[in-house]
DRENDO-1510 file (C-alpha; in Angstrom, 1 decimal, always signed):
<recs>
REC; n; res; u; v; w
REC; 1; MET; +2.6; +6.0; -13.2 .
REC; 2; ALA; +3.7; +2.7; -14.7 .
REC; 3; GLY; +7.4; +1.8; -14.4 .
REC; 4; HIS; +8.3; +3.9; -11.4 .
REC; 5; SER; +7.1; +4.5; -7.9 .
REC; 6; LYS; +6.1; +8.1; -7.0 .
REC; 7; TRP; +6.7; +7.3; -3.4 .
REC; 8; ALA; +10.2; +6.0; -4.0 .
REC; 9; ASN; +11.1; +9.1; -6.0 .
REC; 10; ILE; +9.8; +11.4; -3.3 .
REC; 11; GLN; +11.8; +9.4; -0.6 .
REC; 12; HIS; +14.9; +9.5; -2.8 .
REC; 13; ARG; +14.6; +13.3; -3.2 .
REC; 14; LYS; +13.9; +13.8; +0.5 .
REC; 15; GLY; +16.9; +11.6; +1.4 .
REC; 16; ARG; +19.2; +13.7; -0.8 .
REC; 17; GLN; +18.0; +16.9; +0.7 .
REC; 18; ASP; +18.6; +15.6; +4.2 .
REC; 19; GLU; +22.2; +14.6; +3.2 .
REC; 20; LYS; +22.8; +18.3; +2.2 .
REC; 21; ARG; +21.3; +19.7; +5.4 .
REC; 22; GLY; +24.6; +20.9; +6.8 .
REC; 23; ALA; +25.3; +23.1; +3.7 .
REC; 24; ALA; +21.8; +24.4; +3.5 .
REC; 25; PHE; +21.8; +27.1; +6.1 .
REC; 26; SER; +23.2; +29.9; +3.8 .
REC; 27; LYS; +20.6; +29.1; +1.2 .
REC; 28; LEU; +17.8; +29.1; +3.8 .
REC; 29; ALA; +19.0; +32.4; +5.2 .
REC; 30; LYS; +18.9; +33.9; +1.7 .
REC; 31; GLU; +15.3; +32.9; +1.2 .
REC; 32; ILE; +14.3; +34.2; +4.6 .
REC; 33; THR; +16.0; +37.5; +4.0 .
REC; 34; VAL; +14.4; +38.0; +0.6 .
REC; 35; ALA; +10.9; +36.9; +1.9 .
REC; 36; ALA; +11.2; +39.4; +4.8 .
REC; 37; LYS; +12.3; +42.1; +2.4 .
REC; 38; MET; +9.4; +41.6; +0.1 .
REC; 39; GLY; +6.6; +41.0; +2.5 .
REC; 40; GLY; +7.7; +42.2; +6.0 .
REC; 41; GLY; +9.2; +40.4; +9.0 .
REC; 42; ASP; +5.9; +39.1; +10.5 .
REC; 43; SER; +5.4; +35.5; +9.3 .
REC; 44; ASN; +1.7; +35.7; +10.3 .
REC; 45; PHE; +1.2; +38.2; +7.5 .
REC; 46; ASN; +3.8; +36.9; +5.1 .
REC; 47; PRO; +3.1; +33.4; +3.7 .
REC; 48; ARG; +6.5; +33.2; +1.9 .
REC; 49; LEU; +8.4; +34.0; +5.1 .
REC; 50; ARG; +6.3; +31.6; +7.0 .
REC; 51; MET; +7.2; +28.8; +4.6 .
REC; 52; ALA; +10.9; +29.8; +4.6 .
REC; 53; VAL; +11.0; +29.8; +8.4 .
REC; 54; ASP; +9.2; +26.5; +8.6 .
REC; 55; LYS; +11.7; +25.0; +6.2 .
REC; 56; ALA; +14.6; +26.4; +8.2 .
REC; 57; LYS; +13.2; +25.0; +11.4 .
REC; 58; GLY; +12.8; +21.6; +9.7 .
REC; 59; GLN; +16.5; +21.7; +8.9 .
REC; 60; ASN; +17.3; +22.5; +12.5 .
REC; 61; MET; +18.6; +26.0; +11.6 .
REC; 62; PRO; +19.5; +27.9; +14.9 .
REC; 63; LYS; +16.9; +30.4; +15.9 .
REC; 64; ASP; +19.4; +33.3; +16.1 .
REC; 65; LYS; +20.4; +32.7; +12.4 .
REC; 66; ILE; +16.7; +32.8; +11.4 .
REC; 67; ASP; +16.1; +36.0; +13.4 .
REC; 68; ASN; +19.2; +37.6; +11.9 .
REC; 69; ALA; +18.1; +36.7; +8.4 .
REC; 70; ILE; +14.8; +38.3; +9.0 .
REC; 71; LYS; +16.4; +41.4; +10.4 .
REC; 72; LYS; +18.6; +41.7; +7.3 .
REC; 73; GLY; +15.5; +41.5; +5.1 .
REC; 74; THR; +13.7; +44.2; +7.1 .
REC; 75; GLY; +16.8; +46.5; +7.3 .
REC; 76; GLU; +17.4; +46.1; +11.0 .
REC; 77; LEU; +20.8; +44.6; +10.2 .
REC; 78; GLU; +23.0; +45.3; +7.2 .
REC; 79; GLY; +22.9; +42.6; +4.5 .
REC; 80; VAL; +23.5; +41.8; +0.9 .
REC; 81; SER; +20.8; +42.7; -1.7 .
REC; 82; TYR; +19.8; +39.6; -3.7 .
REC; 83; GLU; +18.1; +39.3; -7.1 .
REC; 84; GLU; +15.8; +36.5; -7.9 .
REC; 85; ILE; +16.6; +34.8; -11.3 .
REC; 86; ARG; +15.2; +31.7; -12.9 .
REC; 87; TYR; +17.1; +29.7; -15.5 .
REC; 88; GLU; +15.6; +27.0; -17.7 .
REC; 89; GLY; +17.0; +24.2; -19.8 .
REC; 90; TYR; +17.0; +20.5; -20.7 .
REC; 91; GLY; +18.7; +17.6; -19.0 .
REC; 92; ILE; +19.3; +14.0; -20.2 .
REC; 93; ALA; +16.8; +12.7; -22.7 .
REC; 94; GLY; +15.2; +16.1; -22.9 .
REC; 95; ALA; +14.0; +16.2; -19.3 .
REC; 96; ALA; +12.9; +19.7; -18.4 .
REC; 97; VAL; +14.9; +21.6; -15.7 .
REC; 98; MET; +14.2; +24.9; -13.9 .
REC; 99; VAL; +16.8; +26.5; -11.6 .
REC; 100; ASP; +15.8; +29.2; -9.2 .
REC; 101; CYS; +18.6; +31.4; -7.9 .
REC; 102; LEU; +19.2; +34.2; -5.4 .
REC; 103; THR; +22.3; +36.1; -6.3 .
REC; 104; ASP; +24.3; +39.3; -5.8 .
REC; 105; ASN; +26.2; +38.8; -9.0 .
REC; 106; LYS; +24.1; +37.8; -12.0 .
REC; 107; THR; +27.1; +37.4; -14.3 .
REC; 108; ARG; +28.7; +34.9; -12.0 .
REC; 109; THR; +25.5; +32.9; -11.5 .
REC; 110; VAL; +24.6; +32.5; -15.2 .
REC; 111; ALA; +28.1; +31.4; -16.0 .
REC; 112; ASP; +28.0; +28.8; -13.2 .
REC; 113; VAL; +24.6; +27.5; -14.2 .
REC; 114; ARG; +25.5; +27.3; -17.9 .
REC; 115; HIS; +28.7; +25.5; -17.0 .
REC; 116; ALA; +26.9; +22.9; -14.9 .
REC; 117; PHE; +24.4; +22.2; -17.7 .
REC; 118; SER; +27.1; +21.8; -20.4 .
REC; 119; LYS; +29.5; +19.8; -18.3 .
REC; 120; HIS; +26.9; +17.2; -17.4 .
REC; 121; GLY; +25.1; +16.7; -20.7 .
REC; 122; GLY; +22.4; +19.3; -20.5 .
REC; 123; ASN; +21.6; +22.4; -22.4 .
REC; 124; MET; +20.6; +25.8; -20.9 .
REC; 125; GLY; +17.7; +27.2; -22.8 .
REC; 126; SER; +15.9; +30.6; -23.2 .
REC; 127; ASP; +13.5; +32.1; -20.7 .
REC; 128; GLY; +10.2; +30.3; -20.9 .
REC; 129; CYS; +11.4; +27.2; -22.8 .
REC; 130; VAL; +10.2; +24.8; -20.2 .
REC; 131; ALA; +8.3; +26.9; -17.6 .
REC; 132; TYR; +5.0; +26.2; -19.3 .
REC; 133; GLN; +5.5; +22.5; -18.4 .
REC; 134; PHE; +5.3; +23.2; -14.6 .
REC; 135; LYS; +2.6; +24.3; -12.2 .
REC; 136; HIS; +3.4; +26.4; -9.1 .
REC; 137; CYS; +1.7; +24.6; -6.2 .
REC; 138; GLY; +2.0; +23.0; -2.8 .
REC; 139; GLN; +2.5; +19.3; -2.6 .
REC; 140; LEU; +1.9; +17.0; +0.4 .
REC; 141; MET; +2.8; +13.3; +0.1 .
REC; 142; PHE; +1.3; +10.6; +2.3 .
REC; 143; ALA; +2.7; +7.1; +2.5 .
REC; 144; PRO; +0.8; +4.1; +1.1 .
REC; 145; GLY; -1.8; +2.7; +3.5 .
REC; 146; VAL; -3.4; +6.0; +4.5 .
REC; 147; ASN; -7.2; +5.9; +4.3 .
REC; 148; GLU; -7.8; +7.5; +0.9 .
REC; 149; GLU; -11.4; +8.5; +1.3 .
REC; 150; ALA; -11.0; +10.0; +4.7 .
REC; 151; LEU; -7.8; +11.9; +3.7 .
REC; 152; MET; -9.6; +13.2; +0.5 .
REC; 153; ASP; -12.5; +14.5; +2.6 .
REC; 154; ALA; -10.2; +16.2; +5.1 .
REC; 155; ALA; -8.0; +17.7; +2.4 .
REC; 156; LEU; -10.8; +19.1; +0.3 .
REC; 157; GLU; -12.4; +20.5; +3.5 .
REC; 158; ALA; -9.1; +22.1; +4.3 .
REC; 159; GLY; -9.0; +23.9; +0.9 .
REC; 160; ALA; -6.8; +21.6; -1.2 .
REC; 161; GLU; -7.1; +21.8; -5.0 .
REC; 162; ASP; -6.7; +18.1; -5.8 .
REC; 163; VAL; -6.0; +14.7; -4.2 .
REC; 164; ILE; -4.2; +12.2; -6.4 .
REC; 165; THR; -3.8; +8.5; -5.6 .
REC; 166; ASN; -0.7; +7.0; -7.3 .
REC; 167; ASP; -0.4; +3.5; -8.6 .
REC; 168; ASP; +2.0; +2.6; -5.7 .
REC; 169; GLY; -0.7; +3.6; -3.1 .
REC; 170; SER; +0.9; +6.9; -2.0 .
REC; 171; ILE; -1.5; +9.9; -1.9 .
REC; 172; GLU; -0.6; +13.4; -3.1 .
REC; 173; VAL; -2.5; +16.4; -1.9 .
REC; 174; VAL; -2.1; +19.5; -4.2 .
REC; 175; THR; -2.7; +23.0; -2.9 .
REC; 176; GLY; -2.4; +26.5; -4.1 .
REC; 177; PRO; +1.1; +27.9; -3.3 .
REC; 178; ASN; -0.2; +30.3; -0.7 .
REC; 179; ASP; -2.6; +27.8; +0.8 .
REC; 180; PHE; +0.1; +25.2; +1.5 .
REC; 181; THR; +0.7; +25.9; +5.2 .
REC; 182; ASP; -3.0; +26.3; +6.1 .
REC; 183; VAL; -3.9; +23.0; +4.4 .
REC; 184; ARG; -0.9; +21.2; +6.0 .
REC; 185; ASP; -1.7; +22.5; +9.4 .
REC; 186; ALA; -5.4; +21.6; +9.0 .
REC; 187; LEU; -4.6; +18.1; +8.0 .
REC; 188; GLU; -2.2; +17.6; +10.9 .
REC; 189; ALA; -4.9; +18.8; +13.2 .
REC; 190; ALA; -7.2; +16.2; +11.7 .
REC; 191; GLY; -4.5; +13.5; +12.3 .
REC; 192; TYR; -2.9; +13.3; +8.9 .
REC; 193; LYS; +0.8; +14.2; +8.9 .
REC; 194; ALA; +2.5; +14.3; +5.5 .
REC; 195; GLU; +5.8; +12.4; +5.1 .
REC; 196; PHE; +7.0; +15.1; +2.8 .
REC; 197; GLY; +5.7; +18.5; +1.9 .
REC; 198; GLU; +6.8; +21.6; +0.0 .
REC; 199; VAL; +5.8; +24.4; -2.3 .
REC; 200; THR; +7.2; +23.4; -5.6 .
REC; 201; MET; +7.0; +23.6; -9.4 .
REC; 202; LYS; +5.2; +20.4; -10.3 .
REC; 203; PRO; +5.7; +19.0; -13.8 .
REC; 204; ASP; +2.6; +18.4; -15.9 .
REC; 205; ASN; +4.3; +15.4; -17.5 .
REC; 206; GLU; +7.3; +13.3; -16.3 .
REC; 207; THR; +10.3; +12.0; -18.1 .
REC; 208; GLU; +11.2; +8.5; -16.8 .
REC; 209; LEU; +14.9; +7.7; -16.8 .
REC; 210; ASP; +16.7; +4.4; -16.0 .
REC; 211; GLY; +20.2; +3.1; -15.8 .
REC; 212; ASP; +23.0; +5.3; -17.2 .
REC; 213; GLU; +20.5; +8.1; -18.2 .
REC; 214; ALA; +19.3; +8.2; -14.6 .
REC; 215; THR; +22.8; +8.3; -13.2 .
REC; 216; ARG; +23.8; +11.1; -15.6 .
REC; 217; MET; +20.7; +13.1; -14.8 .
REC; 218; GLN; +21.3; +12.8; -11.1 .
REC; 219; LYS; +24.9; +14.2; -11.6 .
REC; 220; LEU; +23.5; +17.2; -13.4 .
REC; 221; LEU; +20.9; +17.9; -10.7 .
REC; 222; ASP; +23.6; +17.5; -8.0 .
REC; 223; ALA; +25.9; +19.9; -9.8 .
REC; 224; LEU; +23.2; +22.5; -10.1 .
REC; 225; GLU; +22.1; +22.1; -6.5 .
REC; 226; ALA; +25.7; +22.5; -5.3 .
REC; 227; LEU; +26.0; +26.0; -6.7 .
REC; 228; ASP; +26.0; +28.6; -3.9 .
REC; 229; ASP; +23.5; +30.9; -5.8 .
REC; 230; VAL; +21.0; +28.1; -6.5 .
REC; 231; GLN; +18.0; +27.8; -4.2 .
REC; 232; GLU; +15.9; +25.2; -5.9 .
REC; 233; VAL; +16.1; +22.9; -8.9 .
REC; 234; TYR; +12.9; +21.5; -10.4 .
REC; 235; THR; +12.8; +18.8; -13.1 .
REC; 236; SER; +10.4; +16.6; -15.0 .
REC; 237; ALA; +12.8; +13.7; -14.6 .
REC; 238; VAL; +11.8; +10.7; -12.5 .
REC; 239; PHE; +13.8; +7.6; -11.9 .
REC; 240; GLY; +12.7; +4.1; -12.6 .
REC; 241; ASP; +12.6; +1.3; -10.1 .
</recs>
């Protein structure tokens, strides 16, 4: 990973997510509702719901809001019906971008996403134009200094797919998307608590941006993430030191 720090990029992304925590409750509630609707309201038997609830708790979302979101998904409370849609496109310097949405108005959402792309120097593409460049997986990041060999043994024993040591000394544990919580919990029980973890779309290759290009790309990502119907934004872009 010459030229940029994987750890610095992860910390940067986590910091920006924390800054937006106050505005995140509605998006978290949407994900919980959809997860409960698709797989039932018991998180012990619904991995997607379990991950959504864990994420909500990590953002300090009140328990009553979590419970109400689940009840809307299971039909115990009246709620809006959301459709899952993914949009794809290109950012600055051709960096790949995928935008996952939950919406009750597809016409509104596609217009908003297209506008954000065009306003900030990107281009919205057709379905599948960049999806092949990403892998759906769980990702756990450990700070530089963690015992690599011991963590690798524990991770593989827990069912991880891969363990990657980056040039900056940080260690990345990759899991199957449905194995993420089990691997995370097993590693925590073994004494290894990740600094950052999520189920994500991990790019196979990264597009390194610096200076003005990095600034413009961040503005595009911020504009997309600020849209009410957008749940997650994934990109191949990474930012140089």
